[in-house]
N, C-alpha and C positions, 0 to 999 in steps of 0.2 A: 355626839348627835352628827347624824348624816346631812353634806350640804344637799341642796336642792339642785334641780336638775339647770336652774337659770344661773346658779353662780358656776355650777361647773362649767358652764358655755361660757359665761366672762371669764374664768381661768383659764377656759382652753386659747380664748381668742389672745387673751396677755402673753400667753406660751407661745403661740405661731408668731406674737408680732417681736416677741424677744429674742425669740432663738431662730437660729440661719436651718433653709432648709437641706435636706439630703438629697440624696441619692433620687432621682423620681422612677419607680419602679411601679410594673403593672401587675396586678392583683388579682386572680380568678375569681369570680362571682361580686368582684368589687362595685358595690352600685353608688351611682354617684352621689353624694354628699353626706355618704354616711362616714362615720370615723372607723377608723382600725388602727389595730395596737402592734407592734412591735415586740413583745415583751413588757414589763411594767417603763422601762425608760425611752420609747419612743410610740408616735402616733402618725394618724396620717389620715386625711379627706381626699376620699375619691374624686378625682375630679371627672368633665365629661366623655373625657378620652380612656375612662376605667382605669390613670395610672394616679399613684401615691407617690406622694414627695413626704419622706420620712422628718421628723422632726424629736428634738428632745422635749418632754415635758417638763415645766416648771417644777423650780426647786419645793418640794411641798406636798407635790400630786403624783399620783402614778396614773398610766394605763389601764384600766382592767376590763373583762371582757365579763359577760354573762350569756354563753351560748354565742347568736351571731349580732349580739348588743352589745358597742363597745363605749365605753366613759371615760372619762378623766376625776378620778376623786381625789379629794383631799388626805394626806396624812393625817390621822387625830390618835391620842392615846387610847379611843374607844374604840376605834377600827381595830386598831392591832388586837383589842381581847376582845372585840364584841365577835367580830368575824375572823375568825380560825378559815371557817370555807371558803372566803374568796381567794384566801392567799392558793389552796391551793388551783381552782379556775387558771388564776394570772400566770400558775404556775405551766399549767399544762398548757396556756396558750401561746405562752412565747416558745413553749419547745417546739408546739405543732403548727404556729403560723408560720416561721420561716421558709417551712417546707413550700405551701401555694406558689411563694411568689419564684421560688427558684422553677417551678414547673411551667409555670404560666409564660416566664420571659421568653425562652426558645418560640415556643407553639404559636402563639397571637402574632407576631411581627413576619411569620413565614407563610402564614396562610395566605394575606390579604393580597402582598406583591406578586403571590405565585400564580395566582386562578385566573386572573382579569385581564392580563396582556398577553397571555399565549392563547386563549381561545378566539381573540378577535384578528390576532395576525394572521393565524394559521388558515381558518376554515375561508373567509372572503376572496384571497388572489387566489387559490387554487382552485374552486370550481369553475370561475365563471369566466379563463380563457379557453378551457378546453371543450367545452361544451358548445360554443355557438358556432367557433370555424369549421369543426370536424362534418358538420351536417349538412351544412348548405351545399357546398363543393360536390357532395358524393350523390345527393338525389337527383338534380335538376340534369347533369350532362348524359345521364348513363340512360334515362328513359328514352330519350326523345329521338338520339339514332336508331334506337333498337324496333321501335315499332314500326318508321315508313319503310324499311327497305324491306319488309316481310309482306305486304301489302301488293307490289307490285309484282309477284310470279301468279297472285291468285286470280284474276281475273285473265290470265291466258287460260284458254280450254281445259279441260274436264278431265282430264288423266294423266297419270304419269306415262311418259313416254318406253321405247323399249329397252334402249340400252343403260337408261338408270335408274339406280332404286330408286322409287318414290312412296312416299306414305299410300296407305292401303284407301281410306276414308274417301278422296277423289277419285280416287280410280277404281273404286265399284262400280260393277258395270254400267248404268246405267246413266253416270253422270251427265252425260251427253244428252240421251235422248229419255231420261227419265225428270228433267225437269222441261224437258219439250213435250210428255208423254203426262206429265200430272193434269195438263189442263185438257183434256181430252175433246174435242169438237167432230162434230159429223162434218161428212166432206167425200167426195167425190171416190168412184170405188178405182181408177187411175184409169177412162177411157182414152185417153191421150197416148197409153202406151203403146209400145212396138212391136206387139205380137207372142206371143207364146213363148217362150224359151226353146231353143232349136234343140239344148240339149247339147252334150259332150260325153266322152268315154269314159268320164267318170261319173254318169246318171244323174246331170244337170236337169232339173226340173219335173222329176217323177215322182217323188212327194210320195202319197199313201193311195195317190190314183182319184182324189177328188177333183171337183170340177175347178176350172180356176175360178179365183174370185170369192168361192163359196164357203169357206172358212173363217170365220168373223175373227178379228184380234182377241188375244190372251193375254192374260195377266200372268207375272212370273210365274214360273209353275215348281221348278222344286231347286234345291243347290244340291250341284253335282260333287262328290268327292273322287279322289283317287287317279290313276293311271289313265282314265277315256276310256279304259275298255267296257266291253258292252256288260258283260260279268259283273263290272259294277255298278250297272244300274244308268251307265251312259247310252245315249238313246241311237239306235244304230241308221243308216241314211234313208230305212225302208218307213221309219218312223216320222221324217222330217215332212212337214208340211210343202204343198205346191207351190213354186218359184209365184205364180201369181196370184194367190191367196198372199203372200208372205208379203210380194210388193203392194198389193192393194192395201193392206193394213194396216201396212208400216207407213204407206206414204197419209193415207186418214188420221191417224195417230200421230204421225210424228213429224216425217218429212215437211207437210206444208208449214211447220212452226217451229221450224228445228232454229232455223238462225236468228230466231228473236232473244235465244239466251246469249247469243254471241254479242248483241247490240246491232247485230243485221237485217240488211231487209231480207223477208223470207221468198224462198222459191216462188219462181211464178210457175205456170202451169207448162210450160217451155222448158225450162230449165229441170223440172222432177223429169218430165220426159226424155231430157239429156242422160240425166242418169242412166235411168233404166234402160235405155238404148245403148249405152255404154258399157255395161254390165250382161249383157246379154252378147256384144261382139265381141268383147274381152272372153267370156268364158267359150264363146265357140272357136278362137285362134286358139287359147291356150289349153284347155280342155279340163280347167277349173271348174264346179261345182257352180252355178252361178246361185242358186240359196248361202253357198258359202263366201261367194263375195259380198253377196248383199249383207249378210248378218254382219261381215268384220265393216263394213261401211258403214251398218247403222250404228255400230259398238265405238267407232274412230269419230265418226262427225254429225251423225244423227240424221244422215242424209242432205244438211248443209252445204250446198254448191259455195259459200263464201265462208266457209268455217276458217277460223283464223291458222296462222302457223305456229307450231308450238317450238320449243326448244329446250333442250334438258340434256345437252351435250351433243345431241344430233338434228338438225332441223326437221322438223316434221309437217310437210306442209299438204294441204288439201281434204277433198273428201275421204280418201285412205291414211289419212296422216304419215305418208309413204314416207322410207329413208333418202333425207337429200333429195328429192325430188325438185323436180322445174315448175311445174304446174301447180296455179293457186290462183282465186277469184276472189282473196279477202279485199273487201271493200270495192269491189267490182262489179258494178251492174250494168247491163246483164251478163252472165257470164256465157263465154262464146263453146258452144259445140265442144271445140277441138279441145277446149282447155279440159273440158270435163272428161273427155274421154282420155285426156292426156293422165290427169287425176288417178283413174282406175285403173288403167296402166300402170302408171307406177308403183300403185298397192298392191295389184297382181303380179304382175310379172318382174317385179323388183326394180332396181336401178345398178348405176355404176358403183355406188356405194353402198348398196348394202340388200339381201333378200326381200324378196316378195313371195308370195303365198306360194307363188310355185314352185320355188327353190325349197319353201319350208316344208311343204307337202311332201317333196323326194326324198329332204333329208327323215321325215315322221314315221315313214314305217309304209304298211300293205292294206293294213283294215280299216275298217270305219274311225279308230281311235286315233288318225293320223290327222282328221281335223281338227280336234280339240288340241290335240300336242301341239301341231304347227299354228293353231293362233295365240297358245301360250307362247311359242317361240317370238310371232308377229311382236308380243305384246312388250315381251323381257328381254328377247333375245337370245334364251335358250330357257332351259327346263332344269329345275332344281337336281340335284347329284341323289334326292329319292326318287325322283320319278313321279312323283305325288305333284299335279298339275296346279295345286292351290299354294303349293309351299315356294319358297322362293322370293326376289325382288318383285316390284312394280306392281299390279293390278293380280291381285291372289284369286278374284272372282270372276276374272276374263275369260279362260274357257267355260266355267260354268256359264255367263252369260251366253256365251255364242249359242254353247248346245238350246239354251231357253228361246233365242228367238229363232234355231232353227226349226225347233219346235210349235213357234209358231206367236211369242210374246211380243208383241208390240204396242201394250197399253199397260198404262200405271207405271210405277217403281219397283224398280230391283231390290228382290229380298235375300241374296245372296248374304249368306252369313256364315263364316267359319269361327267355332269357339274352340 
């Protein structure tokens, strides 16, 4: 007759007390508190650490398992006759159970100590010291020193000058005069002027024969391209507006307001009259067409007697922004008449340091294209090797702007554009 479970557990307790513990082993899938067998002669209880301490069973008992359930049974005569079956599973358990402890002993203790200490020690100390010290020293010192030096040359005048290559946007034709002519206000027709142009061998003041002061100011007419030849659409002298109309329109549209763009006091009527007188005087003595002198003067300073001096490697002062000239009225009020005459002479006749319009016209040829070529050389120092006036350095639109001024442009912004 089989014993009950309570008798079995009592026998198990007696066995635990009577026999010494074996070596502690861990067993795969060992449930804490469960009884496990190692053959018929040894048993163990799984503790909370999933480890087993094997012990020998008491005399007269065997450790037997039925599937995953194990127990200690008393050996009786009836058990040996009636249960040939249980002996078979016990023998199989004794052969199959030793395998799991061998597999789990190396695997379980290796996983726990390897994973935890490695992740914490490697990640945190490497990321923090690298990010913070690199960002702060690079951003702040680089941005501040770059912005300040760029702003200093911008307030200085309106175009790049002749000897140095400069960007084309500020140099585009009427930056001086377009800023002043963008706000057009009615004004007098220049009754304070010193009379009609006396003319010269180069045909000054002839224009198209219209009466002085009769032609209204015009907007920018067109962009001229090429070498300056009439065959390419550049205007001949016979198409130029007469000097009186050219002067009156520029006086009203630009000259009276031009100094404001330089943060200077605008010309007085006496100062503007002295500018006109100086142009006519230098035209008569040099043979340079007075309209050409006026066109270049308007391109360079807008007719402001207090135009600032620019320096892009060469000093360019005054009304004509001459080559290292000695005459200027920047921050001077009023501007003396002799200074105004000196500024016009420096630009038209040249200085000891560089050519003026007179020398450049002599180098440029004999037909009407010489005016546009000389104007381009006055701006950049030379003409590009292609012979195309918009090519090369400095102000690409310079010659086209001069042609438009000679045709009567005095109002509105310049629209020269080379694509």
